[in-house]
C-alpha positions in Angstrom: 4.5 0.9 -13.6 1.2 2.9 -12.9 -0.8 -0.1 -10.4 -4.6 0.6 -10.2 -4.8 0.9 -5.6 -7.7 1.2 -3.8 -7.9 2.4 0.0 -11.0 0.6 1.8 -12.3 1.5 5.4 -13.5 -2.6 6.1 -16.1 -3.1 8.5 -17.5 0.2 8.4 -20.2 1.9 7.4 -18.5 5.4 7.0 -15.2 6.9 5.8 -12.9 7.0 8.8 -13.7 4.0 11.0 -12.9 0.1 10.8 -9.5 -1.0 9.3 -8.0 0.3 6.3 -6.7 -1.6 3.4 -4.4 -0.7 -0.1 -6.3 -3.2 -2.2 -3.7 -3.5 -5.4 -4.9 -5.5 -8.8 -1.4 -6.6 -10.5 -1.1 -7.6 -14.0 1.2 -10.2 -12.9 3.5 -10.6 -10.0 6.5 -9.0 -8.3 9.6 -9.7 -6.4 8.3 -10.2 -2.9 11.0 -7.9 -2.2 8.8 -5.3 -3.9 5.2 -6.0 -2.7 7.2 -5.6 0.6 8.5 -2.4 0.0 5.0 -1.4 -1.2 3.8 -3.1 2.0 5.9 -0.8 3.9 5.1 2.1 1.9 1.3 2.1 2.7 1.8 1.7 5.9 -1.2 -0.5 6.4 -1.6 -3.2 8.6 -2.1 -4.9 5.6 -2.0 -4.7 1.6 -3.5 -6.6 -0.5 -2.0 -7.7 -4.3 -4.7 -9.6 -6.6 -3.6 -11.5 -9.6 -6.1 -12.9 -12.1 -6.3 -16.8 -11.6 -4.5 -19.1 -14.1 -5.5 -21.9 -12.6 -8.7 -21.8 -12.6 -9.3 -22.8 -9.1 -10.8 -19.1 -8.4 -10.8 -16.0 -9.8 -7.9 -14.1 -8.1 -4.9 -15.1 -6.5 -4.1 -13.1 -3.3 -1.7 -12.4 -0.9 -1.5 -9.6 2.0 1.4 -8.1 2.9 2.0 -5.7 6.3 4.4 -3.2 6.6 7.0 -5.9 7.8 5.6 -9.2 6.8 3.8 -11.7 4.5 1.0 -13.1 6.9 -0.9 -16.2 6.3 -4.3 -15.4 6.7 -6.1 -11.4 6.7 -9.8 -11.3 6.8 -10.4 -7.2 6.0 -8.0 -6.9 3.0 -10.1 -9.6 1.6 -13.5 -8.7 2.1 -11.9 -4.8 0.8 -11.0 -6.8 -2.5 -14.2 -7.9 -2.6 -16.2 -4.7 -2.4 -13.1 -3.3 -5.0 -13.8 -6.5 -7.4 -17.8 -6.2 -6.9 -18.5 -2.6 -7.7 -19.5 -2.7 -11.1 -18.0 0.9 -11.6 -14.4 -0.6 -11.5 -15.1 -3.0 -14.1 -13.9 -6.5 -13.2 -16.7 -8.5 -14.2 -18.1 -9.2 -11.2 -21.4 -10.1 -9.6 -22.3 -12.0 -6.3 -19.4 -13.1 -5.3 -15.3 -13.2 -6.0 -13.2 -16.5 -5.2 -9.9 -16.0 -3.9 -6.9 -18.6 -4.4 -4.4 -17.8 -1.1 -1.1 -19.9 -0.9 -2.0 -20.5 3.6 -5.9 -19.9 3.5 -7.0 -22.0 1.0 -9.7 -21.2 -1.3 -11.7 -17.5 0.2 -15.0 -16.7 -0.9 -16.2 -13.1 -1.1 -20.4 -12.2 -1.1 -22.6 -9.5 -1.3 -25.0 -9.7 1.9 -28.6 -7.5 2.3 -26.1 -4.7 4.7 -22.9 -5.1 2.9 -20.7 -8.0 2.0 -19.8 -11.9 3.7 -16.5 -12.9 4.1 -15.7 -16.2 4.3 -12.9 -17.8 6.4 -11.2 -20.7 7.6 -12.0 -21.2 11.3 -9.0 -21.5 13.8 -9.7 -24.3 16.5 -8.4 -23.1 20.2 -7.6 -25.3 23.0 -7.7 -24.3 26.9 -4.1 -23.0 27.4 -1.5 -20.8 29.7 1.2 -18.0 28.7 2.3 -16.3 31.8 4.9 -15.0 30.8 2.2 -13.0 28.3 -0.3 -12.4 31.0 1.4 -10.6 32.5 2.5 -8.3 29.6 -1.2 -7.4 29.2 -2.7 -4.9 32.1 -4.9 -7.1 33.1 -5.0 -11.3 34.4 -8.2 -12.5 32.2 -10.4 -15.5 33.3 -9.6 -18.0 30.8 -6.4 -18.3 27.9 -7.2 -20.4 24.6 -4.1 -21.1 22.0 -3.6 -22.7 18.7 -0.5 -23.9 16.6 -0.8 -20.7 14.8 -0.3 -18.2 16.9 -3.6 -17.2 17.7 -4.5 -16.4 21.0 -7.4 -15.5 22.8 -7.7 -14.1 26.5 -11.1 -14.3 27.6 -12.3 -11.0 30.2 -14.9 -10.7 32.6 -15.7 -7.7 31.0 -16.1 -4.8 28.3 -15.0 -2.2 30.6 -11.6 -4.4 30.9 -11.1 -4.9 27.5 -11.2 -1.8 26.6 -8.7 -0.4 29.6 -5.9 -2.7 28.6 -2.5 -1.0 28.5 -0.4 -4.0 26.9 3.7 -3.3 27.2 3.6 -3.6 23.4 7.0 -4.1 23.4 7.8 -7.1 25.7 4.2 -8.7 24.0 5.9 -8.3 20.3 9.5 -10.1 21.3 7.3 -13.2 22.1 6.8 -13.6 18.5 4.5 -12.9 15.8 1.7 -13.7 18.1 -2.7 -12.2 18.1 -3.2 -11.4 20.8 -7.4 -11.0 21.2 -8.5 -10.2 23.9 -12.2 -10.6 24.7 -15.4 -10.5 26.7 -19.1 -10.1 26.1 -20.2 -7.0 25.1 -22.2 -4.4 26.3 -23.9 -3.0 23.1 -23.1 -6.1 20.7 -22.7 -9.6 21.8 -19.4 -9.6 21.9 -16.0 -7.5 21.9 -12.6 -7.4 21.4 -9.5 -6.2 20.9 -6.5 -7.4 19.1 -2.9 -6.5 19.4 0.1 -8.5 16.6 3.1 -6.1 17.6 5.2 -8.7 16.8 4.1 -8.3 12.7 4.7 -4.9 12.9 0.8 -3.8 14.2 0.6 -3.1 18.1 -3.4 -2.5 17.9 -5.0 -3.4 14.7 -7.9 -1.7 14.0 -10.6 -4.3 13.1 -9.3 -8.1 12.7 -10.7 -10.5 10.9 -8.9 -13.5 11.3 -9.1 -13.2 14.9 -12.7 -13.4 14.7 -12.1 -16.6 12.7 -10.6 -17.6 15.9 -13.1 -16.1 18.4 -16.6 -17.3 15.8 -15.8 -21.0 17.2 -14.9 -20.0 20.6 -17.9 -17.5 21.1 -20.4 -19.8 19.3 -19.5 -22.5 21.9 -20.0 -19.6 24.7 -22.8 -18.1 23.7 -25.1 -21.8 22.5 -25.6 -20.7 19.6 -24.1 -20.0 15.7 -24.0 -16.3 15.1 -23.2 -13.4 17.0 -22.3 -9.3 16.9 -19.3 -8.2 17.4 -17.2 -4.9 18.0 -13.8 -4.1 18.4 -13.2 -1.7 20.2 -10.4 -0.3 18.7 -10.0 3.6 18.5 -11.1 3.6 14.8 -13.4 0.7 15.8 -15.5 -2.1 13.7 -19.1 -3.2 13.5 -19.1 -7.2 12.5 -21.2 -10.1 12.3 -20.1 -14.1 13.1 -22.3 -16.5 12.0 -20.5 -20.3 12.0 -20.9 -22.5 9.5 -19.3 -26.2 9.7 -15.6 -25.4 10.1 -16.2 -22.0 8.4 -16.5 -18.6 9.6 -18.8 -16.2 7.3 -17.9 -12.5 9.1 -20.2 -9.8 7.8 -19.3 -5.4 7.8 -19.8 -2.9 5.0 -16.6 -0.9 3.6 -15.8 2.7 2.0 -13.4 3.3 -0.7 -11.8 6.7 0.5 -9.6 6.4 -2.3 -9.0 5.3 -5.7 -6.2 6.1 -8.0 -2.9 4.5 -8.7 0.5 3.8 -7.4 3.8 5.0 -9.2 6.3 2.2 -9.7 9.4 4.0 -10.4 11.0 1.2 -13.1 
């Protein structure tokens, strides 16, 4: 079996930046064990699998796999999927917008924007909390801790320099579960800066994390007193986003670059 395959750098205006995603278009769903094995083989933070949606609820069904597990929400691989499907050269018939039916995140959408694309994700609400066991492993003490029931945690620090200098104990953080540890502060060049660690989900430090910004968007909109702001995820690769709060939705804007296009050979 030869599966159409794209390697996309998402939330990036040039190759070798942003977050890498594999986008693979299937005729029908393969067994979950095979999808997981492909995700492990690709070894990106996420591989996005697409199948035409026969239900009529959306244009495509969408699932995401890390090298270790299927996850419930992924922003950068959704943006990458929209980039692939909205490119006329790829022949999928989409023009300015495309919708996706997911297993646990509802209907998602990617649309063209003046500067690239926007992906809409459901916002993730967090509440003021405490988790001293995790805080002790981050490498610095945050000013505030906010957490959600879905294992997203926001750790607010006083400066971008502190966030950039974090050297967390990743192995110990991973032992706490598949939480996202979202470390954030006011930015120097952008309104907001962050780094995101998910060692329990197989990603020690994610390059650019859409789902983390679905939590950061309502959090920082409240802090800043406005619905829109710019953000930078200060990983080794780095990535720029725009974030816009629209009710219970977060619109995340960014660019994408296709790095590799080809076929994934699956022995029969």
